[in-house]
N, C-alpha and C positions, 0 to 999 in steps of 0.2 A: 402551514407556511412552507415555502419553497426553499430548498437548499441552494446556496449561492454558487455561481460559477459552474453550473452543470449544463451539459448538452446530452441529448439522447440520440443514439444510432440504432435504427431498426434493421435487423436482418430477418428476412423471411424467405420461405421456399423450401422444397424438399431436401436440398443438400446443405442446409444451414448447419446442422450438427456435425456433418462430415467435414465441413470447412473448419469449424472450430476445433474439432478433434485433432487436426493436423497442424494447427497454427498457434493456439493459445495455451496458457499454462494450466488453467483450471480443468477439473474433471467435467466431462459432459455425459457420463454414463448415468442411467437411472434418474433422469432429471425431469421431474414432473412439472407441468404447467403451474405457474405461480410461485415456484421455488427460486430463491435468489442465491447466487453464488458470487465469489470474488476471484478475479484473475487478472491477466495482463497479456499483452503481446510484447515479445522481446525482439531485440535485434539478433542477428545470427551470432553475435559475440556475447549474447546472454544478458544484455542490459535492457532495462525497461523502456519501451516506447511510450506506453501508457498503461496504467492499471485501470480497473473499472469494477463496479458491481453490475451484475447482469441478471435480468429477470427472464425466466423461460416463459414464452407465450405459447398460445395454441399452434401458431404456424412458424415460430422461429424464436428470436430472442430480442430483448431491448437492452442495449448497452448504455450504462450511465457513466459518463466520463467528464473530466474537466473540460470546460468549453474551449480552452486554448489547445487541447490535445485532439479534439474531435476530428478535425479535417485531416490531419496526418494519419490518425488511426483508420479512418474510413478509407483513405487512399490506399493504405497498405493492405487492408483487407480485400479491397477490390483487386489489387495486384495478385494476391494469393488465390483469388476466386477461380481464375482460369476459365474453364468451361462449366463450372458448377452452377446448378440452378439455384442461385441465391440473389435476392434483391437486397441492396445495401444503400441506405439513404438516411439523412438526418430526419428526425421526427420532431416537429415543432408543435405538435398537437397535445402532447403529454408533458408532464413535469414531475420531478422527484420532490415529494413533500415529506415532512416529518410525520412519523407514525408512532404515537405513544405506545401502541400495543405490538409493534413490530420489533424485530431483532436484526441488527446488521451482522452479516457473517464474519466480519473482521474482529468484533469485540462486543461482549454483552454490555459494556459500559458506553458504547457508541449509540447515538440516537438511531432508532429504526427509521426506515423509509419505505414509502410506497409510491406508486406512480398513478397519477390521476389526470383527467383532462385539464389542459392548461387553464381553462376558464374557471376551474374549481380550485386552483392551486394556491391562491392568496398571495400575500406579500412575501418578499424574500426574508429568510432568516438573517439577522445581522451578522456580518462577517465575524465580529468579535465573539458572539455567542457560539457560533459553530466552531471557531478556532479553539476556544476554551474547552468545548466538549471533546473534540478529537484529540487534543493534546493530553487532557486528563486521562483519556482512554489509551494513550500511547500509539495513536494511529497517524502516521505521516500522510501528507497529501501532495499529489502532483500539483506543481505550480507554486507551492509554498516551501516544501522541504526538498524538492528535487524537480528536475525537468527531464525531457526525453534524452535517453542514452547517457545519463549521468550515473546511475546506480544499478547494482545487481539486485535481484529480488530479495536476497537475504539481508541486504543493507537496510531495507525498509520492513523487514520481518514478515514478508509475504508467506514464508514457509510455516510460521507459527500462527498465521491468521487464516490458514486453509486456502491460500491462493495458488498453490502449486501441487499438481498431482504427478509425483515422480514415477508413478507406475503406469501412466497412460502411454499411448503410442507416441511417436515422435511429434514434437512441437518445435517451433522456431526457437533456437537458442537452448534446446534441451541438453545438448552435450555439455555445454559450459555449466548450466545450472545443476545438472546431475553430478558433475565432477566436483563442484564445490560442496555438494551435500555429502558425497562419499568420503571426502577428506576428513570430515568430522569436526574440523575447527573452522568456525566462521570468523573471518577477519574483522568485519565491521558489523555493527548493529545500531539501530536508532532506539535511543532510550529516553525515558522521562527524566528530566533534571529540574531541580529547584534551586533558586538563588535570587537575591535582590539585584544582582548585577547582570542578569541575562539580557543579551541583545542578539538579534539575528545576525549571524555571521561571525560572532565572537568565538574565540577559542576557549575551551575548557582546559585548564592547566593543572598539572600535578608536577610542578617544576617545569616540565616540558609539555607541549600540547598533547592531549589525548583524544580530543574530539572537537567538533564545531557545532554551535547552536544553529538549528535550521528554522525554527519558528518559536514564538514566545506568546504567552498569554499571562500577563501579570508577572508573578514570581515563578511560574512554571513554564517549561519549554521542552522541546525535543532536541536531541543532539545526536549527530552521527559520530560514533565513537569507535576507536580501535579497541577491541575487547582485550587484547593482550596487555595493552598499556594500562587500561582501567584495572584489570585484575592485579597487576603489579602495584599500582597505586593503592588499591584497597588492602591488599595483604601487607603492604609496607606502611600502612596508616599515613600515607602522604596527604597533605592538605590539598583539597580541590578548590579551585577558584575560577571565577569568570569576571573579567573586568575588575579585578582586585577584591571582589566580594566572595565570601564562602559559597560553594556550590555543593549540592548533594544529589546523588542519583537515587531514584525510586525504581527498584528492580522488581519486575514481574517474576513470577515463579520460574518461567522458562529461562529468563536471563540469569537468575541466581544459579540455576542448574548448570548453565553453560560456563559461567565464571568458576564455579566449583570444579567443573571438569578440567578447566585450564590449570587450576591450582594443583589438582591431583597429578596431571601430566608433568608439571614442573617438579613435583616431589619425587617422581620416579627416577 
């Protein structure tokens, strides 16, 4: 079955990898044909234009992006192309489908995907099913949890999902992204939250707002949260609520470590 709301952009030609090396966040070194990676193109101010999963092909790459982001992403890549020998075009002959044997680079809990001829792709995965899977995996999505130029990569956890290579050569927005990494304290994170009162756009409260729900599937959602406010609420045993109902965060290992580091800093 096909993933919903996806478009494919095909880049091909001898300068494809060189173009990606100087523009996008993900590593392009030692990239074998058939390998899938995760990355994004940023604004010069370090915010995400669009993230994507990307398949290395024999003659280039196939970018899998949200359908509403595809035209803008393609336009910007063409702008950065200059005189490079790279063909950039939408590909409507293939589609992203669920692969039970595959693994998404963002999370082992996320459904794997592969790319097959459109005629073999089958029906669309219901939106509700895909939303429930990615929320349970803690993976935000362009179009639902954020849109172009609204968030920094760390806001949607790209750094812990392998989407940023801080050691590669320059890429668009690298100075801002690297500075945020060097500071050591991440201001905002997208976290899994549980509660009967969750609705998209609602505030998570600990007396005062600490974050905002960005997408929901049943009693589970994702929320963009101020980590310092959450840390103070948890250490102070404050009641967390959303729409007057109790709320509870499910912290992945990396999030627990970050909050613990904030607590240690406050104790110094």
